[in-house]
C-alpha positions, 0 to 999 in steps of 0.5 A: 499500500502507498503511504499517501496521506489524504490530506496535510495539515499547512501550519504558519511559519510565524517569527520568534517574537511575532504577532499571530497573522492578522489574518488567518490563510486558509489551508489553499493560501498556505499550499500556494505559499508553499509552492512559491517557494518551491519555485524560488528555490527552482528558480535559483537551482536553474541559476546554478547550472549556469548555462543561457538557457537555464537561465533564462528559465530561472527568470520565468520561474522566479518572476512566476514565484514572486506573482504566485505570492503576490496573489497571496497577499493580495487574497489573504488581505483582500486587494483589488487584484492586480489588472498587471505585474507592476499593479500591485504595489499601489493595489496593496499601498491603497488598501492597507497603506504600507508599500511593499519593497522592491519595487524597481527591482521585481520591474526589472524581472518583469522586464527580463521575463517580457524580453525573453518571453515575448522578444527571444532575448536571453537575460545576462547570467550576472544581472540574473544572478543580481535579482535573485536574491532581491526576489527573497528578500521581496517574497521575505519582505511582502510575508512579514508585512502583510501575512506576519511570516517567516517566509524562512520558515515555511518548509517545502516538506509539506508540499510531499504526500507521503507521510513517513518522507514528509517526516524525514525531510523535516529531520533532515531541516532540523538537523541542517538548521542545528548543523548536523549535515550528516544526519540532514543528508542521512534523513533525506536518503531515508526519505528518498527510501521512502519516495521510491518504495511508494513508486514501486508499490504503486506502480510495480518498478522493473526488478533484477535479483542479486545473482549466486553466481559469481560470474555473472555478478557485474554483468547483473550489477549493470542491469539492475542500474539500468532497471533502476534508471528506466524505473525513475525515468517512469514517474518522470525523475531524471536519473542522472539526477539520481546518479547524483543524490546517490553520491552526495547521501551515504550508502544504506542497507536495510535487513530484511529481516530485523529492518536495521540500517547500516550505513556507509559515508563516501565523502564528507557533505557541504551544505551546497550537497544539503541543499541540492539533495533537498531539492531532489527529494521533494521535486521526487515526491511532487512528480508521485502526486503528478503521476496519479 
């Protein structure tokens, strides 16, 4: 049976010392806010790919992230929905008396999006690299200013339907915040294992049994790797990214009798490893939802 939580609750992330949100966000608004953060993370990941097309895609995704959160703010405070993207600032100011920040920078992002999407002009990577942190600051600013929420504390783990995997991602986030990179990466590896198990149970993944004959061992290992890549492709997961994930996380061998786990590390983990693996696991979880 797939480990699917039929519905998951989204809880507000409140800054220490911050008052309860003036507007109680509905589950729909909280979900949209969480997707906004996911898209923003995706934009930053694309920018790190360091090629022209990925940089241009980062502009589109960052714009979507900002616009999604802007609409959450509009709905939460009861402002007039803007007819044009940049009208958000005036409509929010008219409703709340507080002007949103970073108008000039977000206008530049909007111009880059229009230039690429409608005119075919590839954005300058340096310009995009300078703008993405401002987009993050803008999203954090409006979430705090109008929703009384700490955007940085919003957990993207809530996007994962698999309850066990979701819990492991949250454990990874806690470990990372405490500076425990090894347990953070281990928890992400275990979350991946839960998602792979769910996909196997749901879709009937290809499997190859380990050989008893040592002569066939190398050949069978190649078949096992091929089957795993085909399985991942069948649910829309990039097997090359999965291979990198496997290189960054420790080896995990589960006992079929006791359920105990033997862990072996390949390398010392870094914060960049954690960010890559966290994004990969969340992408995998979303792929499983989309494939249902």
